[in-house]
C-alpha positions as CSV (number, residue, x, y, z in Angstrom):
1,X,87.5,1.3,-29.2
2,X,86.8,-0.9,-32.3
3,X,85.7,0.7,-35.5
4,X,83.1,-1.0,-37.7
5,X,82.3,-0.5,-41.4
6,X,78.8,0.3,-42.5
7,X,78.1,-3.2,-43.8
8,X,79.3,-4.8,-40.5
9,X,77.3,-2.3,-38.5
10,X,74.1,-3.1,-40.6
11,X,74.5,-6.8,-40.1
12,X,75.0,-6.4,-36.3
13,X,72.0,-4.1,-36.0
14,X,69.9,-6.8,-37.8
15,X,71.2,-9.5,-35.4
16,X,70.5,-7.2,-32.4
17,X,66.9,-6.5,-33.4
18,X,65.5,-9.5,-31.6
19,X,67.7,-9.2,-28.5
20,X,66.4,-8.1,-25.1
21,X,68.5,-5.8,-22.9
22,X,70.7,-7.8,-20.6
23,X,72.1,-5.0,-18.5
24,X,70.3,-1.9,-17.1
25,X,72.1,1.3,-16.0
26,X,70.1,3.5,-13.6
27,X,70.8,6.3,-11.2
28,X,74.2,5.0,-10.1
29,X,75.6,5.3,-13.6
30,X,78.6,3.3,-14.7
31,X,79.7,1.7,-11.4
32,X,82.4,-1.0,-11.3
33,X,79.7,-3.7,-10.9
34,X,77.9,-2.6,-14.0
35,X,81.0,-2.5,-16.1
36,X,82.0,-5.9,-14.8
37,X,78.6,-7.3,-15.7
38,X,78.7,-5.8,-19.2
39,X,82.2,-7.3,-19.6
40,X,80.9,-10.7,-18.6
41,X,77.9,-10.5,-21.0
42,X,80.2,-9.4,-23.9
43,X,82.5,-12.4,-23.2
44,X,79.6,-14.8,-23.5
45,X,77.3,-13.2,-26.1
46,X,79.5,-10.8,-28.2
47,X,76.5,-8.6,-29.0
48,X,74.4,-7.1,-26.3
49,X,71.7,-4.5,-25.6
50,X,71.9,-2.2,-22.7
51,X,69.0,-0.1,-21.3
52,X,69.8,3.2,-19.7
53,X,67.3,4.9,-17.4
54,X,68.5,8.4,-17.9
55,X,66.7,11.3,-19.6
56,X,69.8,13.2,-20.7
57,X,70.9,12.2,-24.2
58,X,74.4,13.6,-23.8
59,X,74.9,11.4,-20.7
60,X,73.8,8.3,-22.6
61,X,76.2,9.2,-25.4
62,X,79.0,9.6,-22.8
63,X,78.1,6.2,-21.3
64,X,78.3,4.6,-24.8
65,X,81.8,6.0,-25.5
66,X,83.1,5.3,-22.0
67,X,81.9,1.7,-22.2
68,X,83.4,1.1,-25.6
69,X,86.7,2.6,-24.8
70,X,86.9,0.8,-21.4
71,X,85.9,-2.6,-22.7
72,X,87.5,-2.4,-26.2
73,X,84.1,-2.8,-27.8
74,X,82.5,-1.3,-30.8
75,X,79.3,0.9,-30.7
76,X,76.7,-0.5,-33.0
77,X,73.6,1.5,-32.3
78,X,72.1,4.1,-30.0
79,X,68.3,4.5,-30.2
80,X,66.5,6.2,-27.4
81,X,67.5,4.6,-24.2
82,X,68.9,1.5,-25.8
83,X,72.6,0.9,-26.6
84,X,73.9,-1.9,-28.6
85,X,77.6,-2.8,-28.4
86,X,79.7,-5.6,-29.8
87,X,83.0,-7.1,-29.0
88,X,84.4,-10.2,-30.8
89,X,85.1,-13.2,-28.6
90,X,88.7,-13.7,-27.8
91,X,90.5,-16.2,-30.0
92,X,91.2,-19.4,-28.0
93,X,94.4,-19.9,-30.0
94,X,96.4,-19.9,-26.8
95,X,94.6,-22.9,-25.5
96,X,95.1,-26.3,-27.0
97,X,92.1,-27.8,-28.7
98,X,90.5,-30.6,-26.6
99,X,90.4,-33.8,-28.5
100,X,89.5,-37.3,-27.3
101,X,91.5,-40.2,-28.4
102,X,89.1,-42.8,-29.8
103,X,90.1,-46.3,-30.5
104,X,90.1,-47.2,-34.2
105,X,86.9,-48.7,-35.4
106,X,86.9,-51.6,-37.8
107,X,83.8,-52.1,-39.8
108,X,82.8,-55.5,-41.0
109,X,80.7,-56.2,-43.9
110,X,77.9,-58.8,-43.9
111,X,80.0,-61.2,-45.9
112,X,82.9,-61.2,-43.5
113,X,80.7,-62.9,-40.9
114,X,79.7,-65.6,-43.3
115,X,83.4,-66.4,-44.2
116,X,84.3,-67.0,-40.5
117,X,81.7,-69.8,-39.9
118,X,83.0,-73.3,-39.9
């Protein structure tokens, strides 16, 4: 599980304020399908909100810690039935950067055309 400083946590809470929940956890709890979907969302968004339809606060706390430990994420916020978690995107240093080879462009001034006329 990642640990965040208070300044980082504050900045992430501010970023998460306008987000909508992307994953919902209901009666089935943390099934493999739910964990896989959360992992996919974290890979593409970094910062996500999760809504939990469970009345027990202790169960919601255990969901938060289990998710963060299992997905190597950081807990940002737990308010009511909403959880906010963050995981940085993996660094693509293993993959070579994609570059296109472009032909060299030669720019001509207006006067260069005048000099070529016979």
